[in-house]
C-alpha positions as CSV (number, residue, x, y, z in Angstrom):
1,M,10.8,-39.6,-156.1
2,G,13.3,-37.6,-158.1
3,R,12.8,-34.6,-160.1
4,T,11.4,-35.1,-163.5
5,L,12.1,-31.7,-164.8
6,G,15.4,-30.0,-165.1
7,T,16.2,-26.8,-163.4
8,I,16.1,-23.7,-165.4
9,V,19.8,-23.6,-165.4
10,Q,20.0,-26.9,-167.0
11,V,17.4,-26.0,-169.5
12,I,19.3,-22.9,-170.4
13,Q,22.4,-25.0,-170.8
14,A,20.7,-27.6,-172.9
15,E,19.1,-24.8,-175.1
16,E,22.3,-23.0,-175.6
17,H,24.1,-26.2,-176.6
18,V,21.4,-26.9,-179.1
19,W,22.0,-23.4,-180.7
20,Q,25.6,-24.0,-181.1
21,A,25.4,-25.1,-184.8
22,F,23.5,-21.8,-185.5
23,R,26.4,-19.9,-183.6
24,R,29.0,-21.8,-185.8
25,A,27.1,-20.7,-188.9
26,L,27.2,-17.0,-188.0
27,R,29.9,-14.8,-189.2
28,I,32.8,-14.2,-186.7
29,E,31.7,-10.7,-186.2
30,D,28.1,-11.8,-185.2
31,R,29.1,-14.3,-182.6
32,G,29.8,-11.8,-179.9
33,A,26.2,-10.6,-180.1
34,F,25.0,-14.1,-180.1
35,D,27.0,-14.8,-177.0
36,R,25.9,-11.6,-175.3
37,L,22.1,-12.7,-175.7
38,W,22.9,-15.9,-173.9
39,R,24.8,-14.0,-171.3
40,H,21.7,-12.1,-170.6
41,V,19.7,-15.3,-170.3
42,R,22.1,-16.7,-167.7
43,N,21.9,-13.4,-165.7
44,H,18.2,-13.6,-165.7
45,A,17.9,-17.4,-164.8
46,V,16.0,-16.7,-161.6
47,P,13.3,-14.7,-163.2
48,A,13.0,-17.2,-166.1
49,S,12.6,-19.9,-163.5
50,M,9.7,-17.9,-161.9
51,A,8.0,-17.5,-165.2
52,N,7.4,-21.2,-165.2
53,R,6.5,-21.3,-168.9
54,P,5.4,-24.4,-170.6
55,V,7.7,-23.6,-173.4
56,P,11.1,-22.7,-171.8
57,M,12.2,-20.8,-174.8
58,E,9.6,-18.1,-174.1
59,A,11.3,-17.3,-170.9
60,I,14.8,-17.5,-172.5
61,Y,13.7,-14.9,-175.3
62,M,12.1,-12.6,-172.6
63,A,15.4,-12.7,-170.6
64,M,17.2,-11.8,-173.9
65,I,14.9,-8.9,-174.6
66,V,15.1,-7.7,-170.9
67,G,18.9,-7.7,-171.3
68,L,18.7,-5.9,-174.6
69,A,16.3,-3.3,-173.2
70,K,18.7,-2.8,-170.3
71,E,21.6,-2.2,-172.7
72,L,19.4,0.3,-174.7
73,D,18.6,2.3,-171.4
74,E,22.2,2.3,-170.4
75,L,23.2,3.6,-174.0
76,R,20.5,6.3,-173.8
77,E,21.5,7.4,-170.4
78,H,25.1,7.6,-171.4
79,E,24.2,9.6,-174.5
80,N,22.0,11.9,-172.4
81,K,24.9,12.6,-170.2
82,R,27.2,13.3,-173.1
83,V,24.7,15.8,-174.6
84,D,24.4,17.7,-171.2
85,L,28.1,18.3,-171.2
C-alpha cells in the first residue's frame, strides 16, 4: 500500500502555496519578513515532522516561533558584545 499522508516537506510546500495570496496582499516591505518566516519553517522541517501534530499548521507555527526566538537570541548576543566593547 502507498502512503496516504504527505511528507512534512510536501505539507510545508502546500501550506506555503496556500498562503501566497496573503503574501501578495502584503506591502512589498513586509514580504521579506513573511519569506523569512517560511525559511524558518523549511529549516526546521525535521523537528516539525517529529512533532506529528494532527493539525500541521501547529508545527509550522512552532517552527516559525523557534526561528524568531533564535534570531532574537542572536541579536541580543550581538548587542551584548557591542556593549562590552
